[in-house]
Each structure stands twice: as structure tokens, then as C-alpha cells.
N, C-alpha and C positions, 0 to 999 in steps of 0.2 A: 503494500499500500504506499501512495508516496504521501510524503510529509503534507501538501496539502489535501488529501483525503482524510489522514488522521485529523487535521484540525475540525475539518468539516463533522468528522463523527463527535470529538469532543464537545463541538458548538452544539451539537444536536441533542446531545446528553444533558448537558448544562440547559439547555433552553427547556429539556422536557422536565428538568427537576423543579425548573422557577416557575412552569406552568401546571404543574401537578394540581389535580382537582382538590378545593377546600371540602371540608366537612359539609355535606348536603344535609342543610335544615330547613330545605324547601317547605314553606307553609307552616313552621313552627309558630310563629309569631300569631297567624289566627288562631290558630288550635289553641293557643295558648289565653288568650284573650276569651276565645268562647268557653273554655273550660273554668277559668277563672270567675267569668260573669254567671256563669251555672250556679255558684255557689251564693248568689244573693238572688237570682230569678226565683229560685227554689226556697224552699224553707231550711235547707240543708245550714246554712251559715246560722240562723237563728236559733233554730233547735239545738244545734252543736254547744254555740256559745250560752245559750241558757242553761243547758245541764251543767258544762263546765262550771259557769259561775256559780250555781248553786252548792255544788258539790265543794267548791272553794269556800263557801262562806258561811253555810251551814252550821260547821263545827265550832267557828270563833263565834256566830252570833249566839249558839245554844251555850256555850260554857260562858258568856258573857251576861246571859239571861240568868240561867241556873246558879251557876257557883258565884258569880260575883255581882248579883243582885242589880244588874245594870240598867234594870229599867226604872229604880229608885236610887241608885247609888250615883248612877253617870258613868264618867269615863275608870277605867279599872287599873290599877298599877300591878306590873306582874313583876316576880323575881323567879331566881333559881330555874329548875327545870320548865316550869311554865313560859318562862321570858325564853329559853333557847329553844323550846318547841315551837312557838309563835314564828322567831327568827328564821327556823328552818324550815317551815312550813310551807315554802315555796319549793321544795322538793317532792311536793304531793302532785305540782302540775307536771312533774316529770312520767309519772306512772300516767297521768290522767291525759295527757297528751299521746302517750303510746297507743293507750287501748282503744281511747276515742278515734285516735287517727286510722286505726287499724278496722274501726269499722265504718268511718265514714269514706275510706279510698278503697274498700275492697272489691267495690264494681267498677273500679277506675277503668279497667279493660275487659274484665268477664262480660260487664253488661253490655257493653257497645259490642262487644261480639256475639251475646245472643240475640240481640235486636237487629243485627246485620249492618250497625252503624260504622264498626271497625273496617268491615269489607267494603262499605261503599266509599268510604273515606281513602281506602288504601287504591281504589278506580282513579282516583284523580291525582294530579302531580304534585302529591304529598311524601315528604322525605318520611320515611318510618321511624327511622332513627327520632328524625326532630319530634315526630308525633309523640314517641315515648317520653324524650325531653320535655316538651311542651307538657305535658298531662303530670309529669313526676313535679315542675317547678309551680304550675297553678294550685294543683292540690296542695304540696308544702305551703306555700303562702296562704292558701284557705284555711290549713289547719293550725298554723301558728295565731294567726288572727284568733280563731274562732276557740281555739284549747289554750292559748298563751297568752296572746297580748290582752285581751278584752277581761277575761278571767283575771289575770295578775291585776290589772288596772283597778279593778273595781274592789277585789278582795284586799288587795294592799290597801287601799285608801280606806274601806272599812276599818280594818284591823288598826289603823292610825288613829279612826276617829272613835273606836272602843277602849283602846288599849294605851298605855303609856309603857312601853317597852323598851328596858335599860338597852343600850351598847345598839339600839337600831340602826343602821347604817341603810339610806337609799340605794348607794354607789354599790354595796354588797350585795342587795336585791336585784339591782340592774344586771349586774353581773351574772348572777344566776339565771336569770329571767336568758340573758343570752347565750349561755350554756344551753338551755333547753331548746331555745331557737335552731340552734345547730342541729341537737338531736333530731328534731322533727323531720327533716329531709333525709335523714339518713332510714327513718322507719318509711316513709311512703317510698324510698327507693327499694327498699324491701318488698314494698306490697306492689310496687310494678313489676318487678322481678317473677316473685309469684303470680301475678297476673298472666305473666306469658308463659308459665307451666302449669296451671291449671283452667279447667273449661267452666269451673264451679264456685260459687262463694263459698260453700261450706267446707271442702277440703283445704280454700286456701285460707279462711279464717284459721280452721284448727291448726294448720301449720305455723302461721304467724303468731298464735299466740301457745302452740309447743315451744317455738324457738324462744320466745320471751320468758318461759319458767323452766325449760330444760336445764339450763346452765345451773339453776339453785340445785336441781336433782342430782346432778353429776359433781357437783363442787365438793361434796364430803370425799371423793375418790380422788379427784383431781387435786383438791387443794382450794382454799378460801381465798389465796390470792388470785386464782383463776378469775371470780367473779369481778375483780377490780379492774380487768383488762375488758370487760363488757361494758357497752354504753350503758344501755340500761340499770346494771346494778352499779357500776362503779362511779356512774355519773351522780347517783342520789347520793353518794356520800360525800363527793366533792361539793356538789351545791350546798349541801347540810353543813358543811365546813367554811364555805365562802359566805354562808348567810350569817353564821354566827360569829367571823370575823377571826377563824382559826388561821394559824399559818399554812401555806400550800407549799409542798414539795414537788419537785419536777414530775416524781415518779406518778402523782396524783393525776396526772393528765394524762394518761395511760388510755383510759377509757376513751377519751375526747380524741388522740391520736388513732386507736383502732376504728373507730366510728366513723373518721375521714378518711382512712383507708378502704373500708366497707362500703362507701358509697359510692366511689367510680367502680369498683368491682361491680356493682349491683347493678348501676346506670349501664355499663359496658355490655355485660351477659345480655339484660334485658336488649339493648338496642341490637345486638347481634341476633339474637332470638326473632324480634320485629322484623330485622332485615330479612330473615329467612323463613317469612310467612308462616310465623309458627302460630298466627292469629287465625288462619284462615282453614 
């Protein structure tokens, strides 16, 4: 081959690398807004928010009325374990957002397949990976708003009005909420993946719930340290420590790191299965 021919080959290869197609997300924006607005067009957002808020406020209000005669004594001052429990109560939102998130996103793909919507969408010029990412992003935002942000604002405001809590820190509470908000997309990504594996909501939900409790069952065999590496279990301890103003070591962030590793794995596998027409 002549030097001139070699130069042409190298130029073509370099041009091919420069013009390599980007990730195809065609139609993802439209699907994202459709999915997000569906939370508000239906009663999904309202019902989920009301349920989550009631769960968060019923115990603090009940304790204030029954144990502290709040209706006659007014604002109560907490000490010791009671104060620590109230400061760390935000950790309840982790379990709440997890299980409500499973329930409200279980039909994210399954129901659209049952109604034929998914098959119809895939006849259009829409990226299947983009379809999955749009579903994940929109439902993650919906779950965060309905099970974390709104219930937390109402519950935390109510606690501040009903109780005088020593060492209460709004910054610590906000930090804890941020950890939960990061955890929610991990749960939704898992539900997206399971939605590509199952064609019915019953085995899908059973698997999701089983995965959430299985580590606690095998922990005595593997060791309790195993739980601290899992987001659902380890993050709860981390948030309780943060909310109570305790010092945090680098190792305490292992469940968060594990979750952030788990997230792209779920999205990648789900996207691959969607591209391989697993919904049809």
C-alpha cells in the first residue's frame, strides 16, 4: 500500500471515530413529560402524598396529644430518648418511600404491555432505551415529591410546631432528606429492571419485596456488616446518625456508594432488554 493510501485509511478511521453515533434517546423527552404529568392527571400523586403524610404525622401528633396533653399544655419539650427518636424519625421516610415506591411503580412497564401501549409506542420512531430512561426519570421525580418532599415538609413543620426538640438541626434534617432522595431513583431503577423480566405485577412486587427483606434473613449467616452495605438497611442507620448530629465516618457511606453502583447496572440491563424487544 502506498503512503498516500495509508494516509487515506487512517483519515477514514479517524473520521469514523469522530462521527460515531451518540446514544439514541429519540422521543425520550416526550415520554418523560407524558409520564410525569400522568402523576398529576390521575389521583396517583394525591393519594400517595396523603398516605405518606398521614403515616409520618400520626405518631408525633398522637404522642403529643396522649403523652404530653398537648391539647391543654401546648408545645411539649422533649428530652433523652424521645428527643433522639424525633430527630431520627426522618429515617422512617426511607422505608416509606421504598415500599410506596414499589407499589406506585409496579405497573410502569407491565401495565403498558398488558394494554398494548408499549407495543404501539415501539412502532413509532422512539428509542427503546430512551423510553426506559424517561419512565425511570419521571417516576423517580414523582416518588420523591409524593413520598419524600411533601410528607417531610409537612411532618417536619408539624414537629417543630408541637415540640421543642434539643439539638434539632434543620441542616441535618435536609441532609437526611437528600440521602432518601438519592435512594428513591435506585428503587425505581430496580422496578424498571423487574418490569422487563416479569409480565405480571404479582411476581414483580413479590420479587421486589423479597429482595428488600432477604438480606435481613441471610445476615445471621453472612454477618451483620453485610447489611450496612445495602442501601435500604445501611442508609437508615446513616440517616439516623446524621439527624442526631453524630459524627459520620467514610465507611458509613458504603450503602450510598453501593446504591450508586447498583443504579446504572439496573438501568443498563433494563435498556438492553428493552432494545432486544423483551416487552413484545
